[in-house]
N, C-alpha and C positions, 0 to 999 in steps of 0.2 A: 142480269137478274140476281138478287141476293136474297137469302132467307136465313133465319136463325135455325141452327141444327145442333142439338146437344150442347148448347152454350157457346158455340163459335159461329162466326160468319161463314156461311157456305156459299161459295160462288158457283153458280150453275151456268155452264156455257151451253147455249142452245143453238147457236148459229154455226153453220158449216163454214169452213174457210178460216177458222181462227185457231188452228192447231189441233182440232178434234177430228180424228179420222176413223171412219167405220172400217174395222178390220175383219169382221166375220169371226166365226168360232170353229171353223172346220178343222184346220190343221195347225194353227198357231203361226208365229213368226220365227222361223228358224229354231232358236233356242227357247222359245216360249210356247207352251203347250196348253191344250184344253184344260180348263179348271185352274189356271194359274194367273196371277198378276205378276207382271215382270217390270222391273225398274232398270233403266239403262243409263249408263254414264254419258253417252253422246246423244245428240238428236238423231232422228230417223232410226231409232231402235238399234243403236250400236253399242257394244260393250256391256253385256249383261252384268248387273251388279247383284240383283236379288230376284228370286222367284219364289212365290208362296201361293198357297190356296187358302190361307187362313188369315184372320185378323191378327196383327202384330203390333204391340205397344211400342216397339223400337225396331227399326229396320236393320239395325246392326251397324257396327263401326265402318264396314266397307261401303255401305249404301247411304248412310246418314248424310243428308244435305249434299248429295252428289248427283241425284237423278236429273237428267235433262229430257228424258222421254219415258213414257209408260204405256203398257198394253194391258187391257183387261180381257182375258180369255175365260173368265168365270161366267157363271149364269146369274151373278149378283152384281149389284152396284158396289163400286169401290169408292170409298171416301179417303182421300189423301190428306194428311195433316202436316202442318209445318213444325209441330212440336211433338215430343214423345208423349205417350199416354193420351193420344187423341186430343191434343190441345192446339191452341193457336188458330191460324187460318186454315181453311179446308176447301178443297175442290172435290167435285163429284164426277164420277166416270161411269157411264152406263155399260152394261155387258156388251162385249163385242166392239168396243171402241178403244182408241188410244190417243194420247197426246204425243204427236211426233216431235214437238218442240215445246216444252213446258214454259219457256220464256215468254211465249205469246200470251199466256194466261197469268204471267207474273209469278210462276211457281218453280222456276229453274233453280236447281240446287237447294230446295227447301223441304223436301219430304223427310220426315222423321218417324212417322207411324202411319198405319193404314188400317182401315176397317173394311171387311168384306161383309156386306149387309143385305138383308132382304127388305130394301126400301126403294123409293123412287127418287131420281134426281130432279124431277120437275115439281 
């Protein structure tokens, strides 16, 4: 399913088994805690690159175009963008979910900015 979102194509993954994993929001995943979005260098949430609870227009030199998995422990939707300043392609991640392997959705090593928003992925 695709839809237009803020001038970019937003790919919404709705089927289980395509890299989207419900992770819950009780304790977080090791180094990722409630209220945070965490970007990881490796698949299966290994090698924390960045954690934030806020919208950021640039994920920083350490995390830019390096994330291979991501967790959303916020209570908001997280929109991941391929370019800085919320540009390029985007994918949406509901609260309490993670992509354990971003290559499955064609977004491995592509995240440059992210938005934590009060919107819906569907």
